[in-house]
N, C-alpha and C positions, 0 to 999 in steps of 0.2 A: 504494499500500500504507500502509497508517494500523495503529498500533500507542497503546495506553491504558495508563496509568498512574494516580497518584492526582491527579497533574497534569492530566491532560484529555490530548486526542487529539492526535499528531502525525504529518506524512508520514515515512516508512521509505524509501519508494523510488516511481520514476515508468516505468511500463513504460509502452506505446503498440502496436497491433493496428490496421495499415492499408492494409500491401500485399495485394492481391487477396482482400478482406474475405470469407469465406464464414464462416456460422454455424459448421460442422463441423470448421473448423479452431478457430474461436475457441474453443469447449471444448476447445481442447488449449495455449493459447495462454498458459496458466498456472493450476499444481496447486501445491497444498500435498499432500507427503508426505513420511513416515518412512523417509525413504533409511536414515542413520546409526545414530538411533536411535529405538526407539517413543517415548523420552519428549520427541523437540523436531522439529517437521516445518523442511522446508526447501521452499523456494517453488524450482519447476524452469520455467524459461522457456523459451517457444521463440518465436523471431524470424526472419519470413520475410522476405528480400531478394531485391530481383536485377532483371531487364527484359532486356530484347533475346533473347526464349526461351530463358534462362536463370534459376533460381534457386536458392536452398538457403534449406535450416533449421538457423538455428543452437541448440543447444541449451543453456544455463547454469544452473548451480545457486547459489542464494544459501542462505544462511544469516546468521537475527540473533544480533549482540552488543552487547550493552549497547543503543544506538537509531542503530545502523548494518546497512545489508546489507553483508553480503560474497558477493562469486561464490567459491565454493569450486571450480568446474568451469564448464568449455569448450570444446564441440566441437561441427562440423558435423554435425547429425542427418541430413541428407537433404541430394544436393545433384541436382540434371538442370541437363541443356544439349543445343546441336545436337552 
């Protein structure tokens, strides 16, 4: 994730998606949503992890304040296993 001001561009966050790569899931990996206020966008991140026939999708919501991202919400969206 990048942001820009009068001094140029800088990195504010780094997320990666690699587990069981699938285009349909990758489209849901990162979203910008107006959740709290229509004037600001929150970043919704879904992270998939697992192995040995069990996996989970964690959902986190981040908000930018100043030059930093802060996680304001975190939960398990989906859990599958044997």
